[in-house]
OpenMM code with the backbone's topology and positions (N, CA, C; nanometers):
from openmm import Vec3, app, unit

residues = "UNK UNK UNK UNK UNK UNK UNK UNK UNK UNK UNK UNK UNK UNK UNK UNK UNK UNK UNK UNK UNK UNK UNK UNK UNK UNK UNK UNK UNK UNK UNK UNK UNK UNK UNK UNK UNK UNK UNK UNK UNK UNK UNK UNK UNK UNK UNK UNK UNK UNK UNK UNK UNK UNK UNK UNK UNK UNK UNK UNK UNK UNK UNK UNK UNK UNK UNK UNK UNK UNK UNK UNK UNK UNK UNK UNK UNK UNK UNK UNK UNK UNK UNK UNK UNK UNK UNK UNK UNK UNK UNK UNK UNK UNK UNK UNK UNK UNK UNK UNK UNK UNK UNK UNK UNK UNK UNK UNK UNK UNK UNK".split()
positions = [
    Vec3(-5.2152, -4.7752, 0.3254),
    Vec3(-5.3603, -4.7889, 0.2914),
    Vec3(-5.4297, -4.7728, 0.4071),
    Vec3(-5.4341, -4.7887, 0.5437),
    Vec3(-5.4630, -4.7298, 0.6577),
    Vec3(-5.4625, -4.6228, 0.6841),
    Vec3(-5.3512, -4.5321, 0.6021),
    Vec3(-5.3722, -4.3912, 0.6339),
    Vec3(-5.4807, -4.3448, 0.5361),
    Vec3(-5.5610, -4.4429, 0.4416),
    Vec3(-5.5864, -4.3784, 0.3007),
    Vec3(-5.7350, -4.3631, 0.4211),
    Vec3(-5.7532, -4.4763, 0.4672),
    Vec3(-5.8851, -4.4975, 0.5410),
    Vec3(-5.9138, -4.4307, 0.6825),
    Vec3(-5.8037, -4.3723, 0.7509),
    Vec3(-5.8101, -4.2660, 0.8454),
    Vec3(-5.8443, -4.1428, 0.7815),
    Vec3(-5.7871, -4.1105, 0.6662),
    Vec3(-5.8165, -3.9614, 0.6012),
    Vec3(-5.9243, -3.9727, 0.5751),
    Vec3(-6.0181, -4.0373, 0.5131),
    Vec3(-6.1427, -4.0513, 0.4835),
    Vec3(-6.2521, -4.0697, 0.6191),
    Vec3(-6.2449, -4.1541, 0.7410),
    Vec3(-6.2692, -4.1214, 0.8235),
    Vec3(-6.2521, -3.9546, 0.8471),
    Vec3(-6.1682, -3.9199, 0.8752),
    Vec3(-6.1480, -3.7740, 0.9337),
    Vec3(-6.1986, -3.6482, 0.8690),
    Vec3(-6.1034, -3.6769, 0.7922),
    Vec3(-6.1009, -3.5501, 0.6983),
    Vec3(-6.2593, -3.5326, 0.6237),
    Vec3(-6.2943, -3.6385, 0.5222),
    Vec3(-6.4066, -3.6562, 0.4227),
    Vec3(-6.5032, -3.6890, 0.5717),
    Vec3(-6.5393, -3.7476, 0.6151),
    Vec3(-6.6564, -3.8200, 0.7431),
    Vec3(-6.7581, -3.8355, 0.6255),
    Vec3(-6.9031, -3.8086, 0.6815),
    Vec3(-7.0367, -3.8680, 0.6674),
    Vec3(-6.9762, -3.8477, 0.4663),
    Vec3(-6.9054, -3.7615, 0.4146),
    Vec3(-6.9489, -3.7551, 0.2388),
    Vec3(-6.8406, -3.8990, 0.1588),
    Vec3(-6.8012, -3.9583, 0.2291),
    Vec3(-6.7518, -4.0908, 0.2033),
    Vec3(-6.8464, -4.1752, 0.1619),
    Vec3(-6.8692, -4.2215, 0.0436),
    Vec3(-6.9442, -4.3206, -0.0494),
    Vec3(-6.9592, -4.4716, -0.0297),
    Vec3(-7.0045, -4.5267, 0.0613),
    Vec3(-6.9560, -4.6332, 0.0647),
    Vec3(-7.0810, -4.7387, 0.0155),
    Vec3(-7.0452, -4.9185, -0.1092),
    Vec3(-7.1421, -4.9474, -0.1202),
    Vec3(-7.1118, -5.0829, -0.0577),
    Vec3(-7.2069, -5.1840, -0.0571),
    Vec3(-7.2404, -5.3334, -0.0718),
    Vec3(-7.2224, -5.4027, -0.2188),
    Vec3(-7.1342, -5.4411, -0.2151),
    Vec3(-7.0601, -5.5024, -0.3601),
    Vec3(-7.1350, -5.6529, -0.3811),
    Vec3(-7.2141, -5.7070, -0.4858),
    Vec3(-7.1815, -5.8479, -0.4509),
    Vec3(-7.1290, -5.8921, -0.5644),
    Vec3(-6.9903, -5.9609, -0.5702),
    Vec3(-6.9090, -6.0105, -0.6300),
    Vec3(-6.9054, -6.2179, -0.6443),
    Vec3(-6.9470, -6.2296, -0.7817),
    Vec3(-6.9767, -6.3839, -0.8122),
    Vec3(-6.7446, -6.4252, -0.7865),
    Vec3(-6.8133, -6.5502, -0.7666),
    Vec3(-6.7036, -6.5934, -0.7727),
    Vec3(-6.6637, -6.7410, -0.8901),
    Vec3(-6.5543, -6.7457, -0.8886),
    Vec3(-6.5726, -6.9114, -1.0344),
    Vec3(-6.5651, -7.0321, -0.9149),
    Vec3(-6.4668, -7.0130, -0.8214),
    Vec3(-6.4882, -7.1801, -0.7463),
    Vec3(-6.6148, -7.1260, -0.6298),
    Vec3(-6.7373, -7.3395, -0.6507),
    Vec3(-6.7965, -7.3071, -0.5142),
    Vec3(-6.7319, -7.3923, -0.4276),
    Vec3(-6.5929, -7.3729, -0.4042),
    Vec3(-6.5596, -7.4921, -0.3352),
    Vec3(-6.5484, -7.3928, -0.1637),
    Vec3(-6.5804, -7.4329, -0.0723),
    Vec3(-6.5965, -7.3395, 0.0750),
    Vec3(-6.4458, -7.3136, 0.0714),
    Vec3(-6.3770, -7.4300, 0.0824),
    Vec3(-6.2062, -7.3568, 0.1389),
    Vec3(-6.1403, -7.2051, 0.0162),
    Vec3(-6.1304, -7.2718, -0.1100),
    Vec3(-6.1843, -7.1501, -0.1885),
    Vec3(-6.2342, -6.9873, -0.1758),
    Vec3(-6.3643, -7.0068, -0.1123),
    Vec3(-6.4700, -6.9169, -0.0993),
    Vec3(-6.4347, -6.8782, 0.0097),
    Vec3(-6.4129, -6.8971, 0.1591),
    Vec3(-6.3226, -6.8643, 0.2041),
    Vec3(-6.1509, -6.7926, 0.2229),
    Vec3(-6.1335, -6.8488, 0.1635),
    Vec3(-5.9678, -6.8230, 0.1401),
    Vec3(-5.9951, -6.6874, 0.0797),
    Vec3(-6.0793, -6.6914, -0.0274),
    Vec3(-6.0974, -6.5384, -0.0696),
    Vec3(-6.1248, -6.4263, 0.0422),
    Vec3(-6.2760, -6.4731, 0.0944),
    Vec3(-6.2728, -6.4077, 0.1685),
    Vec3(-6.2019, -6.3235, 0.2867),
    Vec3(-6.1090, -6.4134, 0.3603),
    Vec3(-6.0668, -6.3572, 0.4032),
    Vec3(-5.8849, -6.2756, 0.3739),
    Vec3(-5.8718, -6.3590, 0.2512),
    Vec3(-5.8104, -6.2552, 0.1477),
    Vec3(-5.8149, -6.0660, 0.1831),
    Vec3(-5.9447, -6.0636, 0.1456),
    Vec3(-6.0309, -5.9406, 0.0806),
    Vec3(-6.0450, -5.8591, 0.2359),
    Vec3(-6.0519, -5.9228, 0.3053),
    Vec3(-6.0396, -5.8773, 0.4527),
    Vec3(-5.9644, -5.7625, 0.5313),
    Vec3(-5.8430, -5.7878, 0.4332),
    Vec3(-5.6772, -5.7892, 0.4582),
    Vec3(-5.7065, -5.6760, 0.4236),
    Vec3(-5.7726, -5.6085, 0.2907),
    Vec3(-5.7453, -5.4891, 0.2195),
    Vec3(-5.8320, -5.3501, 0.3177),
    Vec3(-5.7619, -5.2715, 0.3891),
    Vec3(-5.8353, -5.1892, 0.4374),
    Vec3(-5.9420, -5.1182, 0.3603),
    Vec3(-6.0493, -5.1068, 0.4333),
    Vec3(-6.1635, -5.0186, 0.3834),
    Vec3(-6.2510, -5.1695, 0.2852),
    Vec3(-6.2390, -5.2547, 0.3027),
    Vec3(-6.3290, -5.3429, 0.2902),
    Vec3(-6.3530, -5.4833, 0.2991),
    Vec3(-6.4651, -5.4957, 0.3781),
    Vec3(-6.4949, -5.6334, 0.4433),
    Vec3(-6.6252, -5.7185, 0.3962),
    Vec3(-6.6065, -5.8652, 0.3867),
    Vec3(-6.6872, -5.9348, 0.3835),
    Vec3(-6.8386, -5.9332, 0.4869),
    Vec3(-6.9250, -5.8865, 0.4234),
    Vec3(-7.0522, -5.8948, 0.5012),
    Vec3(-7.1392, -6.0005, 0.5123),
    Vec3(-7.1465, -6.0591, 0.4060),
    Vec3(-7.2546, -6.2109, 0.3435),
    Vec3(-7.1867, -6.2999, 0.2507),
    Vec3(-7.1603, -6.4128, 0.2654),
    Vec3(-7.1303, -6.5085, 0.1950),
    Vec3(-7.2495, -6.5706, 0.1177),
    Vec3(-7.3049, -6.6235, 0.0063),
    Vec3(-7.4116, -6.6841, -0.0677),
    Vec3(-7.3310, -6.8028, -0.1453),
    Vec3(-7.3199, -6.9458, 0.0044),
    Vec3(-7.2868, -7.0245, -0.0611),
    Vec3(-7.3723, -7.0753, -0.1848),
    Vec3(-7.4853, -7.0774, -0.2193),
    Vec3(-7.5397, -7.1667, -0.3214),
    Vec3(-7.4948, -7.0948, -0.4372),
    Vec3(-7.4488, -6.9941, -0.4710),
    Vec3(-7.3710, -6.9183, -0.5754),
    Vec3(-7.2964, -6.9016, -0.5729),
    Vec3(-7.1957, -6.8855, -0.5003),
    Vec3(-7.0658, -6.8838, -0.4188),
    Vec3(-7.0514, -6.6937, -0.4737),
    Vec3(-7.1389, -6.6243, -0.4013),
    Vec3(-7.0935, -6.4898, -0.4253),
    Vec3(-7.1255, -6.4216, -0.2851),
    Vec3(-6.9778, -6.3085, -0.2816),
    Vec3(-6.9376, -6.2608, -0.1668),
    Vec3(-6.9939, -6.1148, -0.1658),
    Vec3(-7.0453, -6.0849, -0.0816),
    Vec3(-7.0893, -5.9588, -0.0466),
    Vec3(-6.9726, -5.8552, 0.0283),
    Vec3(-6.9309, -5.7441, -0.0537),
    Vec3(-6.8477, -5.6640, 0.0939),
    Vec3(-6.8973, -5.5666, 0.0739),
    Vec3(-6.8339, -5.5000, 0.1925),
    Vec3(-6.8652, -5.3210, 0.2200),
    Vec3(-6.7385, -5.2542, 0.1819),
    Vec3(-6.7418, -5.1717, 0.1122),
    Vec3(-6.6309, -5.1348, 0.0323),
    Vec3(-6.6366, -4.9763, 0.0527),
    Vec3(-6.5243, -4.8756, 0.1061),
    Vec3(-6.5249, -4.7727, 0.1411),
    Vec3(-6.5037, -4.6687, -0.0002),
    Vec3(-6.5953, -4.5613, -0.0429),
    Vec3(-6.4929, -4.4382, -0.1730),
    Vec3(-6.5527, -4.4683, -0.2765),
    Vec3(-6.6748, -4.6004, -0.2831),
    Vec3(-6.7135, -4.5814, -0.4116),
    Vec3(-6.8267, -4.5319, -0.4251),
    Vec3(-6.7207, -4.3600, -0.5715),
    Vec3(-6.8337, -4.3036, -0.5920),
    Vec3(-6.8713, -4.3128, -0.7560),
    Vec3(-6.8273, -4.3929, -0.7904),
    Vec3(-6.8666, -4.4772, -0.9757),
    Vec3(-6.9055, -4.5777, -0.9634),
    Vec3(-6.9494, -4.6155, -1.1010),
    Vec3(-6.9765, -4.7712, -1.1444),
    Vec3(-6.8279, -4.7772, -1.1511),
    Vec3(-6.7189, -4.7347, -1.1930),
    Vec3(-6.6080, -4.7786, -1.2423),
    Vec3(-6.5305, -4.8280, -1.0962),
    Vec3(-6.5459, -4.7589, -1.0302),
    Vec3(-6.5354, -4.7818, -0.8361),
    Vec3(-6.5577, -4.9349, -0.8732),
    Vec3(-6.7175, -4.9661, -0.8342),
    Vec3(-6.7104, -5.0907, -0.8108),
    Vec3(-6.6457, -5.2494, -0.8778),
    Vec3(-6.6330, -5.1484, -1.0267),
    Vec3(-6.6054, -5.2581, -1.1433),
    Vec3(-6.5061, -5.3084, -1.0566),
    Vec3(-6.3912, -5.2173, -1.0474),
    Vec3(-6.2846, -5.1931, -0.9920),
    Vec3(-6.2958, -5.3190, -0.9156),
    Vec3(-6.3811, -5.3166, -0.8034),
    Vec3(-6.3528, -5.4113, -0.6733),
    Vec3(-6.3645, -5.5658, -0.6988),
    Vec3(-6.4637, -5.5432, -0.7892),
    Vec3(-6.4687, -5.6879, -0.8235),
    Vec3(-6.3985, -5.7450, -0.8800),
    Vec3(-6.3574, -5.6791, -0.9911),
    Vec3(-6.1905, -5.7230, -1.0852),
    Vec3(-6.0952, -5.7819, -0.9855),
    Vec3(-6.0595, -5.6343, -0.8748),
    Vec3(-5.9628, -5.7280, -0.7859),
    Vec3(-6.0201, -5.8109, -0.6909),
    Vec3(-6.1305, -5.8646, -0.6641),
    Vec3(-6.1663, -5.9683, -0.6073),
    Vec3(-6.1485, -6.0833, -0.6588),
    Vec3(-6.1987, -6.0871, -0.8083),
    Vec3(-6.1166, -6.1978, -0.8372),
    Vec3(-5.9978, -6.2285, -0.9163),
    Vec3(-5.9460, -6.1199, -0.9099),
    Vec3(-5.7703, -6.1866, -0.9739),
    Vec3(-5.7499, -6.2312, -0.8242),
    Vec3(-5.7949, -6.1808, -0.6750),
    Vec3(-5.7168, -6.2460, -0.6086),
    Vec3(-5.7714, -6.3774, -0.6022),
    Vec3(-5.9197, -6.4285, -0.6049),
    Vec3(-5.9464, -6.5526, -0.6020),
    Vec3(-5.8713, -6.6202, -0.7290),
    Vec3(-5.8481, -6.5852, -0.8654),
    Vec3(-5.7200, -6.6385, -0.9341),
    Vec3(-5.6040, -6.6178, -0.9317),
    Vec3(-5.5600, -6.6414, -0.8134),
    Vec3(-5.4408, -6.6349, -0.7633),
    Vec3(-5.4279, -6.7658, -0.6317),
    Vec3(-5.5372, -6.7536, -0.5546),
    Vec3(-5.5747, -6.8433, -0.5158),
    Vec3(-5.5540, -6.9788, -0.6098),
    Vec3(-5.6556, -6.9483, -0.6556),
    Vec3(-5.6910, -7.1044, -0.8083),
    Vec3(-5.5132, -7.1606, -0.7694),
    Vec3(-5.4908, -7.0564, -0.8526),
    Vec3(-5.3401, -7.1083, -0.9368),
    Vec3(-5.2506, -7.1605, -0.8571),
    Vec3(-5.2871, -7.1224, -0.7100),
    Vec3(-5.2004, -7.1669, -0.5598),
    Vec3(-5.1904, -7.2888, -0.5169),
    Vec3(-5.4069, -7.3429, -0.4916),
    Vec3(-5.4420, -7.4157, -0.3996),
    Vec3(-5.5533, -7.4923, -0.4874),
    Vec3(-5.6031, -7.4164, -0.6287),
    Vec3(-5.7554, -7.4946, -0.6708),
    Vec3(-5.7211, -7.5978, -0.7178),
    Vec3(-5.8172, -7.7053, -0.7381),
    Vec3(-5.8468, -7.8324, -0.8105),
    Vec3(-5.7961, -7.8195, -0.9981),
    Vec3(-5.7484, -7.9289, -1.0129),
    Vec3(-5.7383, -7.9197, -1.1351),
    Vec3(-5.8024, -7.8466, -1.2015),
    Vec3(-5.9568, -7.8860, -1.1729),
    Vec3(-6.0793, -7.8588, -1.2348),
    Vec3(-6.1024, -7.7010, -1.2562),
    Vec3(-6.0797, -7.6562, -1.0986),
    Vec3(-6.0576, -7.5269, -1.1082),
    Vec3(-5.9667, -7.4385, -1.2005),
    Vec3(-5.8618, -7.5086, -1.2148),
    Vec3(-5.7317, -7.4615, -1.2812),
    Vec3(-5.7415, -7.4630, -1.4650),
    Vec3(-5.7906, -7.6023, -1.4586),
    Vec3(-5.8684, -7.5942, -1.6256),
    Vec3(-5.9105, -7.5238, -1.6774),
    Vec3(-6.0423, -7.4594, -1.5472),
    Vec3(-6.1839, -7.3635, -1.5826),
    Vec3(-6.0745, -7.2149, -1.6011),
    Vec3(-6.0104, -7.1710, -1.5510),
    Vec3(-5.9418, -7.0319, -1.5093),
    Vec3(-5.8206, -7.0099, -1.6503),
    Vec3(-5.7942, -7.1265, -1.6601),
    Vec3(-5.6883, -7.1128, -1.7943),
    Vec3(-5.7256, -7.1229, -1.9222),
    Vec3(-5.8670, -7.1667, -1.9127),
    Vec3(-5.9552, -7.1700, -2.0168),
    Vec3(-5.9842, -7.0651, -2.0120),
    Vec3(-6.0109, -6.9683, -1.9242),
    Vec3(-6.1714, -6.8422, -1.9694),
    Vec3(-6.0072, -6.6956, -2.0315),
    Vec3(-5.9149, -6.7769, -1.9914),
    Vec3(-5.8137, -6.6401, -1.9899),
    Vec3(-5.7359, -6.6518, -2.1434),
    Vec3(-5.7483, -6.7747, -2.1598),
    Vec3(-5.7330, -6.7705, -2.3586),
    Vec3(-5.8193, -6.7326, -2.4542),
    Vec3(-5.7547, -6.6136, -2.5327),
    Vec3(-5.7945, -6.5508, -2.6309),
    Vec3(-5.9203, -6.5825, -2.7426),
    Vec3(-6.0267, -6.5273, -2.7584),
    Vec3(-6.1227, -6.5911, -2.8291),
    Vec3(-6.2070, -6.6796, -2.7479),
    Vec3(-6.1732, -6.6895, -2.6075),
    Vec3(-6.2531, -6.8051, -2.5210),
    Vec3(-6.3801, -6.7210, -2.4374),
    Vec3(-6.4862, -6.7590, -2.4941),
    Vec3(-6.6363, -6.7302, -2.4974),
    Vec3(-6.6220, -6.6496, -2.3171),
    Vec3(-6.6318, -6.5526, -2.2454),
    Vec3(-6.6616, -6.5574, -2.0766),
    Vec3(-6.4829, -6.5394, -2.0568),
    Vec3(-6.3857, -6.5054, -2.1258),
    Vec3(-6.2608, -6.4382, -2.1073),
    Vec3(-6.2242, -6.3462, -2.0045),
    Vec3(-6.1858, -6.3474, -1.9084),
    Vec3(-6.1411, -6.3338, -1.7938),
    Vec3(-6.1041, -6.1043, -1.8524),
    Vec3(-6.1332, -6.0240, -1.8179),
    Vec3(-6.0477, -5.9484, -1.7930),
    Vec3(-5.8772, -5.9229, -1.7748),
] * unit.nanometer
topology = app.Topology()
chain = topology.addChain("A")
for resn in residues:
    res = topology.addResidue(resn, chain)
    for name in ("N", "CA", "C"):
        topology.addAtom(name, app.Element.getBySymbol(name[0]), res)
């Protein structure tokens, strides 16, 4: 993954499109928002630039965002990471909410 970032910087240079992407999180827990932000910072080419605690929204700087589909993909990746963290260390309420949104036919089901 680091080689991809190197390639984009050296070969593509200024033609690489980056974006600031808002990603709303499920959890309003400071611990979960912080943990999600730290895990995201491990992904080469992405960086958390702002956190809105009132809405639990992470704002990421992401490299190589060419289309709306790329933006939706990074949002899904971040929300998947948050879901995994909820399964590992979330509260009972967060886990119940996550499980209910993943049931077929439930309004707001996660993809």
